[in-house]
Residue frames relative to the residue before (quaternion, step in Angstrom):
aa qw qx qy qz dx dy dz
M 1.0000 0.0000 0.0000 0.0000 0.00 0.00 0.00
N 0.2034 -0.7607 0.6063 0.1109 3.57 -0.99 0.85
I 0.0633 -0.7876 0.6130 -0.0042 3.57 -0.93 0.97
S 0.4248 -0.6959 0.5183 0.2580 3.57 -0.92 0.90
I 0.0161 -0.7806 0.6240 -0.0334 3.54 -1.00 0.96
K 0.1264 -0.8034 0.5812 0.0285 3.55 -1.00 0.85
R 0.3334 -0.6846 0.6079 0.2252 3.55 -1.08 0.81
I 0.4022 -0.7379 0.4933 0.2244 3.57 -0.82 0.96
N 0.7984 0.1068 -0.0175 0.5923 3.57 0.99 -0.87
E 0.4159 -0.7365 0.4794 0.2342 3.59 -0.67 1.07
E 0.4529 0.6817 -0.4491 0.3584 3.60 1.27 -0.18
F 0.7565 0.3464 -0.1827 0.5238 3.59 1.10 -0.69
A 0.2481 0.8179 -0.4890 0.1739 3.61 1.17 0.51
S 0.6413 0.5350 -0.3328 0.4379 3.60 1.15 -0.47
I 0.5539 0.5857 -0.4026 0.4337 3.61 1.24 -0.25
P 0.4888 -0.6893 0.4421 0.3009 3.61 -0.77 0.96
L 0.5129 -0.5651 0.5365 0.3602 3.53 -1.28 0.41
P 0.6573 -0.4751 0.3628 0.4590 3.62 -1.16 0.32
Q 0.0366 0.8130 -0.5766 0.0720 3.55 -0.94 0.91
Y 0.5187 -0.6218 0.4982 0.3100 3.50 -1.29 0.58
A 0.4265 -0.7099 0.5028 0.2476 3.60 -0.95 0.89
T 0.7915 0.0691 -0.0306 0.6064 3.59 1.11 -0.68
E 0.6896 -0.4910 0.3431 0.4070 3.57 -1.27 0.32
G 0.7471 0.4024 -0.2161 0.4830 3.59 1.06 -0.69
S 0.4162 0.7285 -0.4599 0.2907 3.60 1.24 0.09
A 0.3358 -0.7171 0.5748 0.2063 3.56 -1.05 0.80
G 0.7581 0.3409 -0.1709 0.5290 3.55 1.09 -0.78
M 0.3254 -0.7110 0.5941 0.1887 3.51 -1.23 0.67
D 0.4362 -0.6764 0.5223 0.2818 3.57 -0.93 0.85
V 0.1242 -0.7621 0.6325 0.0612 3.54 -1.05 0.85
Y 0.3444 -0.7946 0.4887 0.1057 3.53 -1.02 0.96
A 0.5074 -0.6369 0.4974 0.2993 3.55 -1.20 0.68
T 0.0469 -0.7530 0.6549 0.0436 3.55 -1.18 0.67
V 0.1388 0.8002 -0.5592 0.1663 3.54 0.08 1.35
D 0.5332 -0.6378 0.4572 0.3160 3.58 -1.09 0.75
K 0.7676 0.0020 0.0052 0.6409 3.55 1.15 -0.70
N 0.6853 -0.4819 0.3385 0.4285 3.58 -1.20 0.44
V 0.2111 -0.7548 0.6111 0.1103 3.55 -1.11 0.79
E 0.1665 -0.7777 0.6003 0.0838 3.55 -0.72 1.09
I 0.1518 -0.7665 0.6198 0.0726 3.54 -0.87 1.03
A 0.3044 -0.7680 0.5414 0.1560 3.56 -0.47 1.23
P 0.6330 -0.5006 0.3988 0.4354 3.62 -1.18 0.38
G 0.8091 0.2256 -0.2039 0.5029 3.56 -0.86 1.01
A 0.6196 0.5648 -0.3378 0.4278 3.60 1.25 -0.16
I 0.3043 -0.7245 0.5990 0.1540 3.51 -1.39 0.36
A 0.0201 -0.7830 0.6216 0.0108 3.57 -1.10 0.74
M 0.2807 -0.7148 0.6115 0.1906 3.54 -1.13 0.71
V 0.1299 -0.8324 0.5388 0.0065 3.56 -0.42 1.30
P 0.3575 -0.7566 0.5081 0.2042 3.60 -0.69 1.07
T 0.2704 -0.7572 0.5733 0.1575 3.55 -1.28 0.51
N 0.3827 -0.7401 0.4611 0.3051 3.60 1.29 -0.25
L 0.6341 0.5311 -0.3209 0.4614 3.59 1.20 0.41
S 0.0096 -0.7322 0.6785 0.0579 3.50 -1.28 0.55
I 0.1814 -0.8011 0.5674 0.0588 3.56 -1.11 0.71
A 0.2525 -0.7262 0.6170 0.1683 3.53 -1.35 0.35
L 0.1175 -0.8123 0.5709 0.0215 3.55 -0.19 1.32
P 0.5004 -0.6170 0.4971 0.3490 3.58 -1.12 0.53
K 0.6115 -0.5303 0.4318 0.3979 3.57 -1.21 0.52
G 0.7504 0.3496 -0.2818 0.4851 3.56 -0.98 0.88
Y 0.7002 0.3811 -0.2652 0.5424 3.59 1.30 0.11
E 0.1274 -0.7466 0.6462 0.0936 3.52 -1.29 0.53
C 0.2961 -0.6929 0.6164 0.2285 3.52 -1.34 0.28
Q 0.2059 -0.7900 0.5693 0.0963 3.56 -0.58 1.17
V 0.2292 -0.7463 0.6119 0.1266 3.58 -1.00 0.91
R 0.0073 -0.8260 0.5603 -0.0610 3.56 -0.60 1.18
S 0.6007 -0.5526 0.4415 0.3728 3.54 -1.29 0.42
R 0.3890 -0.6412 0.5947 0.2895 3.53 -1.31 0.40
S 0.4977 -0.6985 0.4223 0.2934 3.59 -0.71 1.06
G 0.6441 0.5337 -0.3339 0.4346 3.61 0.97 -0.74
L 0.6479 0.4995 -0.3193 0.4783 3.59 0.96 -0.81
A 0.6625 0.5094 -0.3053 0.4565 3.57 0.97 -0.85
A 0.7255 0.4571 -0.2537 0.4476 3.59 0.78 -1.03
K 0.7630 0.4012 -0.2066 0.4628 3.57 0.89 -0.91
N 0.8302 0.2229 -0.0728 0.5057 3.58 1.02 -0.78
G 0.4474 -0.7001 0.4526 0.3239 3.60 1.22 -0.17
I 0.4637 0.6641 -0.4488 0.3776 3.59 1.19 0.56
F 0.0175 -0.8163 0.5740 -0.0621 3.56 -0.65 1.21
A 0.4318 -0.5853 0.5999 0.3332 3.53 -1.26 0.49
L 0.4436 -0.7835 0.3633 0.2397 3.53 -0.25 1.34
N 0.7968 0.2491 -0.1546 0.5283 3.62 0.80 -0.84
A 0.2183 0.8257 -0.4964 0.1556 3.56 1.17 0.60
P 0.5440 -0.3154 -0.7765 0.0394 1.45 -1.63 1.79
G 0.3394 -0.7026 0.5925 0.2003 3.51 -0.93 0.96
T 0.2892 -0.7728 0.5432 0.1552 3.57 -1.11 0.59
I 0.1515 -0.7149 0.6754 0.0992 3.51 -1.06 0.91
D 0.3168 -0.7862 0.5086 0.1510 3.56 -0.50 1.24
S 0.6414 -0.5679 0.3719 0.3575 3.55 -1.23 0.55
D 0.7239 0.4168 -0.2590 0.4849 3.61 1.13 -0.45
Y 0.5148 0.6242 -0.4281 0.4026 3.64 1.26 0.16
R 0.0832 -0.8184 0.5685 0.0144 3.58 -0.83 0.98
G 0.4811 0.6694 -0.4365 0.3604 3.58 1.24 0.27
E 0.7065 -0.4475 0.3371 0.4324 3.53 -1.35 0.00
I 0.4133 -0.6569 0.5731 0.2632 3.53 -1.12 0.78
K 0.0154 0.7681 -0.6388 0.0417 3.55 -0.82 1.08
V 0.2788 -0.7657 0.5632 0.1373 3.54 -1.05 0.80
I 0.2839 -0.7435 0.5848 0.1571 3.55 -0.82 1.06
L 0.0447 -0.8113 0.5826 -0.0176 3.56 -0.45 1.25
A 0.1176 -0.7715 0.6231 0.0519 3.56 -1.07 0.83
N 0.2979 -0.7495 0.5696 0.1583 3.53 -1.06 0.84
F 0.0663 -0.7968 0.6005 -0.0072 3.56 -0.44 1.28
G 0.4849 0.6689 -0.4221 0.3733 3.57 1.32 0.18
K 0.5808 -0.5978 0.4395 0.3348 3.54 -1.36 -0.06
E 0.7217 0.3753 -0.2160 0.5401 3.59 1.29 -0.25
P 0.5661 -0.5523 0.4650 0.3978 3.59 -1.18 0.43
F 0.1838 -0.7721 0.6012 0.0929 3.57 -1.14 0.68
V 0.2242 -0.7965 0.5532 0.0963 3.56 -0.83 1.01
I 0.1977 -0.7514 0.6233 0.0884 3.56 -0.94 1.04
Q 0.0884 -0.7802 0.6188 0.0253 3.55 -0.94 0.99
T 0.6344 -0.5017 0.4087 0.4229 3.56 -1.22 0.40
G 0.7835 0.3057 -0.2552 0.4770 3.55 -0.93 0.97
D 0.5053 0.6321 -0.4379 0.3916 3.61 1.23 -0.12
R 0.4110 -0.6631 0.5628 0.2732 3.56 -1.09 0.74
I 0.1007 -0.8628 0.4954 -0.0002 3.57 -0.44 1.22
A 0.8012 0.0096 0.0227 0.5978 3.60 1.16 -0.43
Q 0.3615 -0.6822 0.5739 0.2730 3.53 -1.37 -0.11
L 0.2347 -0.7398 0.6141 0.1432 3.53 -1.20 0.65
V 0.0530 -0.7739 0.6310 0.0053 3.55 -0.95 0.95
I 0.2631 -0.7516 0.5865 0.1481 3.57 -0.79 1.03
A 0.0159 0.8161 -0.5740 0.0644 3.58 -0.75 1.06
Q 0.3903 -0.6914 0.5595 0.2379 3.53 -1.11 0.74
Y 0.0449 -0.7913 0.6094 0.0216 3.55 -1.11 0.66
E 0.3979 -0.6889 0.5560 0.2407 3.53 -1.34 0.31
S 0.2981 -0.6904 0.6224 0.2170 3.56 -1.08 0.69
I 0.1282 -0.8192 0.5581 0.0309 3.57 -0.87 0.95
N 0.2714 -0.6854 0.6385 0.2210 3.49 -1.42 0.13
W 0.4162 -0.7033 0.5154 0.2579 3.58 -0.95 0.84
N 0.1568 -0.7471 0.6406 0.0832 3.52 -1.13 0.80
E 0.1966 -0.8180 0.5310 0.1014 3.59 -0.01 1.29
V 0.0309 -0.7996 0.5982 -0.0426 3.56 -0.87 1.08
D 0.5600 -0.6095 0.4469 0.3393 3.57 -1.29 0.23
S 0.7972 0.0403 -0.0220 0.6020 3.60 1.17 -0.47
L 0.3362 -0.7174 0.5775 0.1970 3.55 -1.34 0.41
D 0.5980 -0.5535 0.4208 0.3988 3.57 -1.20 0.42
E 0.4949 -0.6674 0.4833 0.2757 3.56 -1.15 0.72
T 0.0786 -0.7613 0.6409 0.0591 3.57 -1.23 0.63
A 0.6527 -0.5078 0.3787 0.4156 3.58 -1.26 0.30
R 0.6751 0.4928 -0.2924 0.4646 3.60 1.06 -0.72
G 0.1836 -0.8096 0.5356 0.1547 3.58 1.01 -0.72
D 0.7736 -0.3213 0.2480 0.4866 3.55 -0.89 -0.95
G 0.3523 0.7461 -0.4909 0.2799 3.60 1.23 0.38
G 0.2139 0.7696 -0.5753 0.1760 3.55 -0.76 1.03
F 0.7585 0.4034 -0.2600 0.4409 3.54 -1.30 -0.23
G 0.8033 -0.2834 0.1273 0.5080 3.58 0.79 1.04
S 0.4266 0.7414 -0.4455 0.2644 3.58 1.25 0.02
T 0.6764 0.4754 -0.3084 0.4706 3.62 1.17 -0.39
G 0.6664 -0.5037 0.2961 0.4633 3.61 1.26 0.16
V 0.6318 -0.5468 0.4043 0.3720 3.50 -1.37 0.08
């Protein structure tokens, strides 16, 4: 699949486009493009620019997800992961990062800050009814199937 991507500012032209780290990767690493280093204090949130905008085909979304290494080693998470970039959005992709670690974390231009996963979805119409079909599980949820 080919997707159109645009750099917003040529100042960051040396920063790679999102790319897969390995042949089997589902997510593409996306890179920070900040004018100066951004420090995220413990408990703080920062919106980090990527200098990229994309044009997805209708029926597709781009999911923004945390990088496991940042999460495990530093407590840095993409806050609303998976965040969704809709097919009709043409603005800059920005990643909302939160620091759940105990130390400040510094983001520099070129740092890999998140992963992007392209996913197909279905648009639906609701069919309101008076009752639903029965299942063995019924309304059991929130731990009802055990630990």
